[in-house]
C-alpha positions in Angstrom: 0.0 0.0 0.0 2.8 2.4 0.8 4.5 1.8 -2.6 1.2 2.5 -4.3 0.8 5.8 -2.4 4.4 6.7 -3.2 3.8 6.1 -7.0 0.6 8.3 -6.9 2.5 11.1 -5.1 5.3 10.9 -7.7 2.9 11.0 -10.6 1.1 14.0 -9.0 4.4 15.8 -8.7 4.9 15.3 -12.4 1.8 17.3 -13.0 3.4 20.3 -11.2 6.0 20.5 -13.9 5.6 22.9 -16.8 4.8 21.6 -20.3 8.3 22.3 -21.6 9.9 20.2 -18.9 7.4 17.3 -19.5 8.1 17.5 -23.3 11.9 17.3 -22.5 11.1 14.1 -20.7 9.1 12.8 -23.6 5.7 12.8 -21.9 2.7 15.1 -21.6 -0.1 15.5 -19.1 -2.3 13.0 -20.9 0.4 10.4 -20.5 0.5 11.1 -16.8 -3.2 10.8 -16.5 -3.1 7.4 -18.3 -0.3 6.3 -16.0 -2.3 7.2 -12.9 -5.1 4.9 -14.1 -2.9 2.0 -15.4 -4.7 -1.3 -15.4 -4.6 -4.8 -16.9 -1.1 -5.6 -15.6 0.4 -2.3 -16.8 2.3 -0.3 -14.3 2.6 3.5 -14.4 6.2 3.1 -15.3 5.3 0.9 -18.3 2.7 3.4 -19.4 5.2 6.3 -19.2 8.0 4.3 -20.9 5.7 3.5 -23.8 4.7 7.2 -24.1 8.3 8.2 -24.2 9.1 5.7 -26.9 6.0 6.7 -28.9 6.8 10.5 -28.6 10.5 9.9 -29.5 9.4 8.5 -32.9 7.2 11.5 -33.7 
């Protein structure tokens, strides 16, 4: 339970970053929202890594 809370806190802190910083990391606010609701065996990290890979190709 503590690990889950820590992940949610970390994801919320990403929302505090400006759009430029998020873009530098290869993600956007929609990716964070998707990571916060990750389901079906996908972890938030998996969601964000997939988003970074997808955004690197565009």
